[in-house]
N, C-alpha and C positions, 0 to 999 in steps of 0.2 A: 710195513708198519705192523708191529705186534698187536694182536687183538686181545682185548681183555673183557669183552662183553659178548653175550650171546645175541643172535639176531633179535630175539624178543626184547631183551634189555635195551638193545641199541634203538630199535624202533620206538619203544615206549618212552625212552629218555628223550629222543628227538622230538616226539610229539609234545613232551612237556617243556621243550626248549632248554633242556639240560645238556651238559657236556657229553659227548660220545667219543669212542675211540677212533672212529672213522665215519665218514658220511655213509649212511645206509642206502641201499638200492633195493627197491621192491617193484616188481613189474606185474601188472595185471594182464593175464593172457586170456583173450576173448576168443573162444572157439567158433563163435557165430552159430546161427541156425543152419541146418543142412541146406535150406533153400538159398542161403547167401554164399555158400562155399563153392567158389570156382576152382579152388585147389586147397591143399593142406600143407602148409610150410612149417608147422611146428615139428620138432625132431622126435616127439613122442607120438605114439599112435592115437587115433581118434578115440579109441575105446579105453585108453589108459585110465587107471584108477587115480584117486587123489594121492594115494601113497606113491604110485609110480611117477606121476607128474612132479610131485614135490621132490622126490629123490633126484630127478634130473635138474630141476630148477635150483635146488640148494646144493646138491652134491656135485653136479657137473658145472653149473653156471656160477655158483657161489653167491646167490642172491639172498637178501634178507626178507624172504617172503612172508606175507601175512595170509593165513588161511581164512577164507570168508564163508560164512554160513548164513543163508537166508532164514529169517525168522518170520513166521506167519502167525499162527495162533488163532486164526479166525475160522469160523464155520457158520454157514447160514442157519438161521433159527429153524426150529422144528416146523415142518410143513411147507418150507420153501422148496419148490421144484423148478427144474429148468428143462428146456427142450430146444433143439436146433433143427433147422430145415433149410433147404436150398430151393430158391425160386427165381427164375429169370436172371440167372447169373449172379445172384446175391446169396450170401450165407447169412442166415438170421439166427439169433439166439434170444430167448426170452426167459426171464425169471418170473415165476408166479409167487408173489409174496402176500402177506396179510394186508399190505398197503396198496396192492394192485400189481400190475405187470410192468417190469422194466425190460425194455427191448432194445437191441442193437442190430444193425445190419452192415455188412462189409462187402466190397467187391471181391468175389471169390475167383482167384486166378493163380497162376504158377508162382507168383511172388508171395502169396499168403503162406505164412510159416506154421500155422497151428492146425492144419487139417480141418476137420469139420467141427471146429470149436472157435469161440470168440472169448478170449480171456477178458477179465475186467480191465487189466492194465497190461498193455503191450505196446511197444514202439510201432508195431505193425498196424495197430488200430488206427493211428492218426492218418496214415496215407491211404487207408482202405475204407474208412468210414463212409457210409451213406447215411445211416441214422446212428448217432452216438448214443452211449449209454445214458448220459445225463443232459437234459435240456431245462428242467424246471424243478421246483420244490417237490413235486409229486414223485419224480424219479429219485430224488435224494431220500425221500421217505422210504421208498422201496429198498434203496441201498442200505439203509439202517438195519434191515433184516438180513443182509448178505454180508456186509463188512462189519462183523460183530465178533466179540471175543467168544471163543468156544467154551461154553459152560460145561461141556462133557469132559473136557481135558484131553480129547483124542488128538487134536491138532497140536497142542503143546507137547504131547508125548512124542509125536513125530519129529518135532524140532529137537527134543532131547536125544532121540536116537541118532540124528545126523551129527550133533555135537559129539556124541559118544564115539562115532566113527572117526571124526576129525581130531579129537583130543590126543589119541596116541601118536598120530602123525606129527602134530604140533609138538608134542613132548619129545619125540625122537630127535627132531631137528631143532628144538628149542625156539619155536616160532610163536608169534602172537596170533591170537584168534580174534576175528572181527565178526560182529553180528550185523548183517545187512537188513535194513527195513526202513520204511518210511520214504514216501516220494513227494509229498506235498503237492505243489503246483505241477511238478513233473508228472505225477500220477493223474492229476486232474486233467492234464492235456490228453492223456490216454483214455479218459472217460468222457470228456466234453467234446474232444476234437480241438485242434489248434485255434483256428479262427473263432469258433463259437466261444471258447474260453476267454479269448482276448475281449470279445464283445461283452461277455458276462461280467468280466472284471470291471467294466465301465457301467453297464446298464443294470446288472443284477449282482452288485457286490455282496449283498447279504447271502446270496446262494453260494458264492465262492467261499465266503467266510464259514458258512455252515459246513461245507464239504471239508474244509481244512480242520475244523474242530472235531468232526467225526473221525477223521484219520488220526488226529492227535490223541484222542481218547484211547484208541487201540495202541498207538505207538508207545504210550506211557506204560501200558501193560507189557509190551514187548521188551522194553528196557529191563523190567524186573525179570522176565524170562531169560534174557540174554545174560544177565548177571548170575542167575541161578545155574546156567549151563557152563559157566566158566569163561565167558568172553572177556577180552581185554579192552575192547572198544566197540562202540556202535558206529555204523557207517550209514549216513543219511543221504539220499539221492536228491540233489538240488540242481540237476543238469540243466533244466529249463527254467530255473528260478533266477534269472539274470536280467541284465539290461537289454538283452536281445528282444525281450518280450514285455518287460514291465519297467515302470519308472521306480526310482527309489521309494517314493511315497506309497506306491502299490505294494512293494515288497514289505515295507514297514507295516502296512495294514494287514496283509494276508499271511505273511510268512514269519515275521519276527516272533510273535507270541508263541505259536506252536513249536518253533525251532528252539527257542529259549527253554521252554518247559522240558523238551526232550533232552537237551544238553545238560540242563540242571539236574534232571532225574538221573541221567547217566553218571554225572559227577557224584551225586549223593550215593549211588550204588557202587562207587569205586571204579567206574569205567571212564575211559577217554572217549572223545567224540570226534568224528571225521565227517566233513561236509563236502560232497562231490559237486564240483562246478565244472564249467568248460569254457564257453565263449561268453562275450558280453559282460566282462567283469570291470572294464575300465570306468564305465559311467557310475558304478556302484561301489567304488572302493571305500568311501566313507561309511556306507551302510555295512559292508562286509567287516570293516574294522571293529564295529560295535557288537557284532554277534558273539555269543558266549561259547561257541564251539572251540575246541582245542586246535583243530587243524583244518586246512583247506586242501582239497585233493583234485588234481586234474585240470588246472587252468591251462588253456591252449596258448602256448607261448608264440605260436606261429600265426595266430589270428591277427587280422589287420588292426593297427592301432595299439597293439599291446606294448606297454613300456615296462620292461622287467625291473628297472631300477625303482620306478614308482610302486610297483607291486611289492618289492622288497621293503621299501621304506614306509609304505602306508600300512601294510598288513603284517610284515615280519616281526614287528615289535610285540604283537599280541597273539599271533597264530604260528604254528608250524606249517610249513608248506611242502606238500608232495608235488614236485614240479620237475619237468624235464621235456624232452623232445615231444613235439606234437604228433599224434597218430596221423592226422590228415596231411600236414604240411612237411613233415620230416620223415617219419618211418616209411610212408608210402614212396618217398622219393629216392630211397636207397641209402647205402651206408655212408657215403661221403657227406651228404646233407645232414644225416642223423648225427654223425660224429661232430660236425661243426656246431649243431644245435646243442649237443651235450657239452662241448667246451664252453659255449656261451653261457649256458645255465650255471656251470661251475664258476665261471668268471664273476657272475653276479651274486650267487648265493652261497658259495662254498664256505666262506668265513662267517656265515650268519647262523645263529642258533636256530634249530628247528628245521633245517634243510634235509629233506628226504628225496633222493633222486628217483624219480618215477615218471613214466611217460604220461602225457595228457591225451586220452585217459588210459589207453591200453594198447598192447600189441595184438593184432588180429591174426587169425590163422591163415589168411590169404595175403598178408603183407610179406614183403621180402624178409626172410629170416636173417639175411646178412645185415639188415638195418638194426635188428635187435642185438646182434652180436657186436656191431659197431658201438652201440650205446653202452653195452656192458664192458667192452674193451676200453673205451674211453674212461669210463668210471674207474676201472681198476688201475689204469695208468695214472690218473689224477689223484687217486687216494693213496697209491703206493708211494708216490713221490713226495 
């Protein structure tokens, strides 16, 4: 099929559910942390630059890649200090703020990925927490002095420098740029811990709401920075904002308002919005249908109980869908399983506006590379025919 659109034009048109010259394919490649890498199966070296990775992904594989840049813009208020120490097999970190001390501790072992540091938000926090960052309103008051917009402008300037590095690469290959920020209840899980957050959602809902409002205030400023830096879309992490953990009523209470404000701010700034999900979507289809985001990314089609036709019919009328083989249930299992999942995805979504072929949610550096090639080969055969 003759191509009349650039990768950027194709992706953005699909996100708007407009006609495209062919189904776009964009793959998120996750290198993982060094502590997770039992091998390296990507064909580019671990130290490859964004320009080198993109040259292979677009030039060799023919993908419609989206270059993603994390947007922070935050800096602790003046006078906030932090310290770390190890005692009795635990790694501790404390922030001293005008509101008091905010402290966390984790089990310090070979699976910990961050050396002698505890980030505010990391997936590794959840499985290692002994004392989470946030337990009560006092901790949240401390966080207000840490998760705050940088009034000096230094953090924003760092973001501008990263975009300045990525823009020439995006321009050379005519790719879209995404600004990644905002985690909502996903980030809250990394600060409260998983079980404590579930309990707080029932017993301390005002605390959870206050956390969401705090992050939302920062995210709205990040939208403006992303637009200034030339992003085409914002990408919001809702990985754990699903029916796996919350009822639709809880998501309405905690997530809908902040998410709508961020998506609406993006739209007002001329940006599209992408919302990352994974499992637990079937119980919340009605809720997802009413969200004002432009697209949903990363639904796990291999998860038990997933009905692709229902997802297409309930969500596809209002959202573009980045959807394809499951990282866990397909890419891990090898090329034959991945190719079959790819064909099944095309069978359901190929003729539907807004379909972007993408794995749910990424290809990992330790997964069989043959699976990724099978996904790409199937896509090329089905779009060429």
